[in-house]
Each structure stands twice: as structure tokens, then as C-alpha cells.
C-alpha positions in Angstrom: -205.8 59.3 -64.3 -208.0 57.9 -61.5 -207.8 59.4 -58.1 -206.4 56.1 -56.6 -203.6 55.9 -59.4 -202.8 59.7 -58.8 -202.6 59.3 -55.0 -200.2 56.1 -55.8 -198.1 58.4 -58.0 -197.9 61.2 -55.4 -197.2 58.5 -52.7 -194.2 57.2 -54.8 -192.8 60.5 -55.5 -192.8 61.4 -51.9 -190.9 58.2 -50.9 -188.5 59.2 -53.9 -188.3 62.6 -52.2 -187.6 61.2 -48.9 -185.1 58.7 -50.2 -183.4 61.8 -52.1 -183.1 63.8 -48.8 -181.8 60.7 -46.9 -179.2 60.1 -49.6 -178.2 63.8 -49.7 -177.8 63.8 -46.0 -176.1 60.4 -45.7 -173.5 61.6 -48.4 -173.2 64.7 -46.3 -172.5 62.8 -43.0 -169.7 60.7 -44.8 -168.3 64.1 -46.0 -168.5 65.9 -42.7 -167.5 63.0 -40.3 -165.4 60.5 -42.2 -167.5 57.7 -41.4 -165.1 55.1 -42.9 -161.7 56.8 -42.5 -158.8 54.8 -43.7 -155.0 55.3 -43.3 -152.6 56.2 -46.1 -151.4 53.0 -48.1 -149.4 54.6 -50.7 -147.6 57.7 -51.6 -146.0 58.2 -54.6 -144.4 61.7 -54.3 -142.1 60.6 -51.6 -141.4 57.3 -50.2 -140.9 58.5 -46.7 -144.6 59.2 -46.6 -145.8 55.5 -47.5 -147.4 55.2 -43.9 -148.3 59.0 -43.3 -151.4 58.9 -40.7 -154.1 61.6 -41.3 -156.8 59.8 -39.4 -155.7 58.5 -36.1 -156.6 60.1 -32.7 -152.9 61.0 -32.4 -153.1 63.1 -35.6 -156.4 64.8 -34.6 -154.7 65.9 -31.3 -152.2 67.9 -33.2 -152.2 67.8 -37.0 -150.1 70.7 -37.4 -146.6 69.2 -37.5 -147.8 66.8 -40.2 -149.2 69.5 -42.3 -145.9 71.4 -41.7 -144.0 68.6 -43.1 -146.5 68.0 -45.8 -146.1 71.8 -46.9 -142.5 71.2 -47.2 -142.2 67.9 -48.9 -145.3 66.8 -50.1 -147.5 69.9 -50.6 -149.8 68.0 -53.2 -150.1 64.8 -51.6 -151.7 61.8 -53.1 -153.5 59.2 -50.8 -154.7 55.9 -52.3 -157.6 54.1 -50.2 -157.4 50.3 -50.1 -160.3 50.4 -52.6 -158.2 52.4 -54.9 -159.9 55.9 -54.6 -157.4 58.5 -55.1 -157.7 61.8 -52.9 -155.3 64.5 -53.3 -154.5 66.6 -50.2 -153.3 70.3 -51.1 -151.6 72.0 -48.0 -149.9 75.3 -49.2 -151.7 78.7 -48.9 -151.3 79.7 -52.6 -152.0 76.3 -53.7 -155.5 76.1 -51.8 -156.1 79.3 -53.0 -155.5 78.5 -56.6 -157.9 75.2 -56.3 -160.6 77.2 -54.5 -160.8 79.7 -57.4 -160.7 76.8 -60.0 -164.1 75.8 -60.9 -163.0 74.6 -64.4 -160.9 71.7 -63.2 -162.4 71.0 -59.8 -166.1 70.6 -59.5 -168.7 70.0 -56.8 -171.2 68.0 -58.6 -170.1 64.4 -58.7 -172.9 63.4 -61.4 -171.0 65.1 -64.1 -168.4 62.7 -63.7 -170.3 59.7 -62.3 -173.7 59.9 -63.7 -176.2 57.7 -61.8 -177.9 55.1 -63.8 -181.0 54.9 -61.5 -184.1 56.5 -62.7 -184.9 59.9 -61.2 -188.3 61.6 -61.0 -188.3 65.5 -61.3 -188.5 65.8 -57.3 -185.5 63.3 -57.0 -183.4 65.5 -59.3 -184.2 68.9 -57.6 -183.5 67.5 -54.1 -179.9 67.0 -55.3 -179.7 70.7 -56.7 -178.2 72.2 -53.6 -175.5 74.8 -53.1 -173.1 72.2 -51.3 -172.9 70.0 -54.4 -173.6 72.4 -57.1 -171.4 74.0 -59.9 -172.5 77.1 -62.0 -175.0 77.7 -63.3 -177.0 75.9 -60.8 -175.0 77.1 -57.9 -175.3 80.7 -59.2 -179.0 80.5 -59.3 -179.5 78.8 -56.0 -177.0 81.2 -54.4 -178.8 84.3 -55.8 -182.0 83.1 -54.3 -180.8 82.1 -50.9 -178.7 85.4 -50.7 -182.0 87.1 -50.6 -183.1 85.4 -47.5 -179.7 85.1 -45.7 -178.8 88.5 -45.5 -176.4 90.6 -43.2 -179.0 92.7 -41.9 -181.0 89.5 -40.8 -178.0 88.2 -39.2 -177.1 91.5 -37.4 -180.8 91.7 -35.9 -179.9 88.4 -34.0 -177.1 89.9 -31.9 -179.4 90.5 -28.9 -181.0 87.5 -29.0 -177.5 85.4 -29.3 -176.2 87.3 -26.2 -179.7 86.3 -24.2 -179.3 82.6 -25.5 -175.5 82.7 -24.3 -176.4 84.2 -21.0 -179.3 81.7 -20.4 -177.2 78.7 -21.5 -174.4 79.8 -19.0 -177.1 80.3 -16.2 -178.6 76.9 -16.7 -175.3 74.7 -17.3 -172.6 76.2 -15.0 -173.1 74.0 -12.0 -170.9 73.9 -8.8 -168.3 76.0 -10.6 -168.0 73.5 -13.7 -169.3 73.3 -17.1 -168.9 71.0 -20.1 -168.6 73.5 -22.6 -169.4 71.8 -25.9 -172.8 69.9 -24.7 -173.8 72.7 -22.4 -172.9 75.9 -24.5 -171.1 75.5 -27.9 -173.6 72.9 -29.3 -177.0 74.2 -28.2 -176.3 78.0 -28.9 -176.0 77.7 -32.6 -178.7 75.1 -32.8 -181.3 77.6 -31.0 -180.1 80.5 -33.1 -180.8 78.7 -36.4 -184.1 77.2 -35.1 -185.2 80.9 -34.3 -183.7 82.3 -37.4 -185.6 79.8 -39.4 -189.1 80.5 -37.4 -189.2 77.1 -35.8 -191.5 77.6 -32.8 -189.7 76.9 -29.4 -192.2 74.2 -28.5 -191.3 72.4 -31.8 -187.4 72.9 -31.6 -186.8 69.6 -29.8 -188.8 67.5 -32.3 -187.0 69.3 -35.2 -183.8 68.7 -33.7 -184.7 65.0 -33.0 -185.7 64.5 -36.6 -182.5 65.9 -37.9 -180.6 64.0 -35.6 -182.3 60.6 -36.3 -181.5 61.5 -40.2 -177.6 62.1 -39.7 -177.0 60.0 -36.7 -179.4 57.1 -36.8 -177.0 54.9 -35.1 -176.7 56.9 -31.8 -180.5 56.5 -31.7 -180.8 52.9 -32.4 -183.2 53.5 -35.0 -184.0 50.9 -37.4 -184.5 51.5 -41.1 -188.6 51.5 -40.9 -187.9 54.0 -37.8 -185.7 56.4 -39.6 -188.3 56.4 -42.6 -191.1 57.2 -40.4 -189.3 60.1 -38.8 -188.4 61.6 -42.2 -191.8 61.5 -43.4 -192.8 63.2 -40.2 -190.1 65.8 -40.9 -191.1 66.3 -44.5 -194.9 66.7 -43.6 -193.9 69.3 -40.8 -191.8 71.2 -43.4 -194.3 71.1 -46.2 -197.0 72.5 -43.6 -194.7 75.0 -42.4 -194.1 76.2 -46.1 -197.9 76.4 -47.0 -198.5 78.2 -43.5 -195.8 80.8 -44.5 -197.1 81.3 -47.9 -200.6 82.2 -46.3 -199.4 84.1 -43.3 -195.7 85.2 -43.9 -193.7 85.9 -40.9 -190.3 87.8 -40.3 -188.3 84.6 -40.5 -186.0 82.9 -42.6 -188.5 80.2 -43.9 -190.9 82.9 -45.0 -187.9 84.8 -46.9 -186.8 81.6 -48.7 -190.4 80.9 -49.6 -190.5 84.5 -50.8 -187.3 84.8 -52.5 -187.2 85.5 -56.3 -184.8 86.1 -58.8 -185.7 87.1 -62.6 -189.3 85.5 -61.9 -187.5 82.3 -60.5 -188.2 80.8 -57.1 -187.0 77.8 -55.1 -188.9 74.8 -55.7 -190.7 72.8 -52.8 -187.9 70.2 -53.1 -185.1 72.8 -53.1 -186.8 74.5 -50.1 -186.8 71.4 -48.1 -183.3 70.7 -49.0 -182.1 74.1 -48.1 -183.9 73.9 -44.5 -182.5 70.5 -43.9 -179.0 71.8 -45.0 -179.2 74.6 -42.6 -180.5 72.6 -39.7 -177.9 69.9 -40.1 -174.8 72.3 -41.1 -175.8 75.4 -39.8 -174.2 75.1 -36.3 -171.1 72.9 -37.0 -168.7 75.6 -37.8 -170.0 77.6 -34.6 -169.6 74.7 -32.2 -165.9 74.1 -33.1 -165.1 77.9 -33.4 -166.3 78.3 -29.9 -164.8 75.3 -28.5 -161.4 75.5 -30.4 -161.4 79.3 -29.4 -162.1 78.7 -26.0 -159.1 76.2 -25.8 -156.7 78.4 -27.9 -157.5 81.4 -25.4 -156.9 79.4 -22.1 -153.5 78.2 -23.4 -152.5 81.7 -24.6 -153.6 83.7 -21.5 -151.6 86.7 -22.5 -153.9 87.1 -25.5 -156.9 86.7 -23.2 -155.5 89.4 -21.0 -155.3 91.8 -24.0 -159.0 91.1 -24.7 -159.9 91.9 -21.1 -157.9 95.2 -21.4 -159.6 96.1 -24.6 -162.9 94.3 -25.6 -162.8 96.3 -29.0 -160.3 93.5 -30.0 -162.8 90.7 -30.1 -163.4 91.2 -33.8 -160.0 90.7 -34.8 -159.5 88.2 -32.0 -162.2 85.9 -34.0 -160.5 86.1 -37.2 -157.1 85.3 -35.3 -158.8 82.1 -33.8 -160.3 81.1 -36.9 -156.9 81.1 -38.7 -155.1 79.8 -35.7 -157.3 76.6 -35.1 -160.1 76.8 -37.5 -163.3 74.8 -37.2 -163.0 73.3 -40.6 -159.9 71.1 -41.4 -160.6 70.7 -45.1 -163.2 71.9 -47.6 -165.9 69.9 -48.8 -165.3 67.5 -51.6 -164.4 68.6 -55.1 -163.5 66.1 -58.0 -161.2 66.6 -60.8 -163.3 67.0 -63.9 -160.7 65.7 -66.5 -157.2 64.5 -66.8 -154.6 67.3 -66.1 -151.6 68.2 -64.4 -151.6 70.0 -61.3 -148.0 71.5 -59.6 -146.4 68.5 -61.3 -149.1 65.7 -60.2 -150.9 63.9 -62.9 -154.4 64.0 -61.9 -157.1 61.9 -63.3 -160.9 62.5 -64.1 -162.9 61.4 -60.9 -159.9 61.6 -58.3 -160.9 63.5 -55.2 -159.7 66.8 -54.2 -159.5 68.1 -50.7 -157.7 71.5 -49.8 -156.6 71.7 -46.2 -157.7 75.0 -44.9 -156.2 74.5 -41.3 -152.6 73.8 -43.1 -153.0 76.9 -45.2 -153.7 79.1 -42.5 -150.6 77.9 -40.7 -148.1 78.4 -43.9 -145.4 80.9 -43.2 -145.4 81.9 -46.7 -148.7 83.8 -46.1 -148.5 84.5 -42.2 -145.6 85.4 -39.9 -145.2 83.4 -37.1 -147.9 81.4 -38.0 -147.9 78.7 -34.9 -148.3 81.7 -32.6 -151.7 83.0 -31.4 -151.5 86.8 -32.0 -154.8 88.8 -32.1 -153.1 91.8 -33.0 -152.1 90.1 -36.2 -152.6 92.7 -39.2 -153.2 90.6 -42.0 -155.3 87.9 -40.4 -158.5 88.8 -42.6 -157.0 86.8 -45.5 -157.3 83.5 -43.8 -159.2 80.7 -45.4 -161.3 79.3 -42.7 -164.5 79.8 -44.4 -163.1 79.0 -47.9 -162.8 81.3 -50.9 -164.5 82.1 -54.2 -168.0 81.2 -55.4 -168.3 78.4 -52.5 -167.4 80.7 -49.7 -169.3 79.9 -46.6 -172.9 81.7 -46.7 -173.2 81.2 -43.1 -169.7 83.1 -42.1 -171.2 86.4 -40.8 -173.5 84.3 -38.3 -170.8 82.2 -37.3 -168.5 85.1 -36.6 -171.1 86.9 -34.8 -171.9 83.8 -32.7 -168.2 83.2 -32.0 -167.8 86.7 -30.6 -170.6 86.8 -28.3 -170.4 83.3 -27.0 -166.5 83.8 -26.2 -167.0 87.3 -24.9 -169.8 86.4 -22.5 -168.1 83.3 -21.1 -164.8 85.2 -20.4 -166.6 88.4 -19.2 -168.5 86.4 -16.7 -165.8 84.1 -15.7 -162.6 85.8 -15.6 -161.1 82.7 -13.5 -162.1 80.1 -15.9 -159.6 77.2 -16.5 -159.3 73.6 -17.8 -160.6 70.8 -15.5 -158.2 68.2 -17.2 -154.7 68.7 -19.2 -155.2 69.6 -22.8 -153.4 66.4 -23.7 -156.5 64.2 -22.3 -159.0 66.1 -24.5 -160.3 64.0 -27.4 -161.0 65.4 -30.8 -163.7 64.4 -32.9 -163.0 62.0 -35.8 -163.1 62.8 -39.6 -161.3 64.9 -42.1 -163.7 67.8 -42.8 -164.3 69.3 -39.2 -161.7 70.2 -36.5 -163.6 70.1 -33.1 -163.4 68.8 -29.8 -165.9 66.1 -28.4 -165.9 67.6 -24.8 -164.2 70.6 -23.1 -164.7 70.5 -19.3 -164.1 73.7 -17.5 -163.7 75.0 -14.0 -165.5 78.7 -13.7 -164.0 79.4 -10.2 
């Protein structure tokens, strides 16, 4: 093969590689934020739910009464979109647990039921082999490799630095006795933490964040397709240069650990490394943003619980668990698909149907938790909550999110004992979408 022909082939594969990342992240965006939400048009289990609303701002403001009705009267709920796509919502704790444990009937890799007809290079195939949309044995392999890098020890080492970041953000963003908690604290804190863990130098963090935002939210930046592709190329080139640098000059960071991770002679490929870093950058902060925002609001609305924490700081560990249960950061799990026709709890499911388990509903199920609609940081059985999922797809970043939430909320309430809402809670706006549950903003008065 001539040098020119070889360069053309490499260039073509890079284009496919970039396209694979973009396709993966746009699919992720759809799943995370519900880009095209629709209202329910048909309900087969009970006629009274023919117009059940699961997507409006009113529903997002307080979904819990609707979930309570579903648990009681339609625990396995069939939603048909105008395009005919069937999505099942499971709301009871034990049923949610059953789905999360069942990797035979419910799968994450949609290509197993909807094979693509487009030709794929090896790079294109690899970029889609990520844990979020993988089943065993692919998931087992990827999880084993990534677990070697994302260790509890690595997370624990970040505690002091997370506290420094939290204090710095409060120093910078509390002005004239006010702070907008999401933009000024809850969002930048986990972004800064994951960048530092990956080993992205501070001077590069703004640029890397800009690239990732251009990928997942191009509309907000007014970018053309050509501009997005240019930024994607810059991002891929940066990652490739970073991987090459870490192979030559290893550092004590997550990228080096991912590059060096090995299991039975197997390592992550270049495409898998890029996919994993992109995934960590894009999703590594979402859970924590909502944990901090929802948790801060819940404590402000239940000041007797906040008083207990001020009397005994040792309660923060169980308090974070209860905040995760009470109003968790993830409303439904990421998408699963029905592998084959079968009957689940009396409902006929068809191959290719979408399955969503409603984690926030399961965590308010009276069959699993006494007084489920009450915030109780002294709750004894709180650790069985499902805020981070369950089973082989249990959230990899759960220990980091817990640590960030504990430190962020502890520092906030420790420094500002008289903090309160600036506007009534009823006026707060919640982000759209069916996966995450989080506030768009949370304006607070600190004095």
C-alpha cells in the first residue's frame, strides 16, 4: 500500500472513529436528557391512565404522587409513543430489583436485537464497546479492566482535594450573601474533580470541558456540523497525544491507570480508552450535581434533619444515603431492551420493547421502606436503596459521588448555618428528561 493510500485509509478510519464517538454521545444525550419527550397516548393495563403525564414540568416538579399511583394500580406500565415505540416503566421496589438482576431477558446492547446494516471498521466497532451499553461477556471484560483503574483507594485519596475545591468555589461564588448553588457549586465541583482524577492539567480543563460540551450540547453553542466535527477532531487528537504521553511518562492519574490496566494479558484498545475517558467526562459529574442540588433542597425543607447533622457530624454518611433514597439524582435507569418475547408480571413484552426501571419510585415504596415519603437520616435500612442501581451495572462512580456529596453538603451547611431559599420551592424549575432528576438552578441566601 502506498504512503498516500495508507494516509487516506487512516484518515477515513479517524472519520469513522469520530463518527462513532459522536453517535455514541448523541445516543447518550437522548437517554440522559430525553431530547424528544412525548406524553402517553395509550395505556393498556388500566383505561384511567390513558392520559398519564410523565414528562411535563408539572410532573417533574413532583413526580412522587404519580409514582405512588402507578405502584398501586399499574406497577408495570406500558407507554406507546406516537411512533409506535413501546416503553415499559416498572415502579415497585421488588420488581425493579428483579429487572436489574435479570441480564437474560433485559439487555443493554441494542445491536443484539437491532443489528446495524452500516459497514463498520474495527475502530467503529470498538468505540461502541463501552460499559454503559454492553452485556456480558463484553461488559465483564471492560468492567474488570476499568475497576483496576477506578479503585476505592484512588477515590479516598481525593477527599482532601475535594474539600479544597468546595471551599474555593464557595469563596468565589458567594457574593453579597447569595449563591446560585447549581452553576456556582454543584456543577463545577464534580467537573473539576473528574478532570483532576483523569490527570487533565488545570490550564487544559476549560478547553476539554468546552470540547465535551460541544459534543453533547452543540445547540447551546450554536455550532455548525463542520464546527462540531472540528472540535471532535481536536478532542480526539488531544486524547491520543495524552495516551501517548502517559505511555512514555506515567503519572499518578486515572488516564495512566486506564492505559496500564491489564487483565489476563488484555488491555483497553485506543478506541476503548477514548470512549471511556469521554464517558467519564460527560457523565462523571451528572449524578453528583443532582445529589448536591436535591440534597441541599431536601435538607432546607426538613430543617429538623439538618439540626441533627449540626449536632452530630458523624451522621453525614447515613444522611447522604437517605438523601439518595429520598430524592435521588437518577429517576430511571439507563435503557434496557427486551431480548425476546416473554411475560413479565402478567404483561406480554415483545422483543425490542424498551424497559425503564424507575429508581426514584422504588426508593419510595412502602413495601421496602417505612414512612417512605419522610426524610429520616436515622433510617436503619437505608443502604438497600437503589439510587445507584444494582447488579452488574451498579454505578462505577458511586463511591466518588457519595464522597463528593458528603463533603460538598457538609462544607456548605458548616460554613453557612443560616442558609435558606431565595425563592419559594414551588418556583424552582427541574430539568427535563426521564433519566436524571435535578434542578436547573437553586438560588440561596447565605445570611
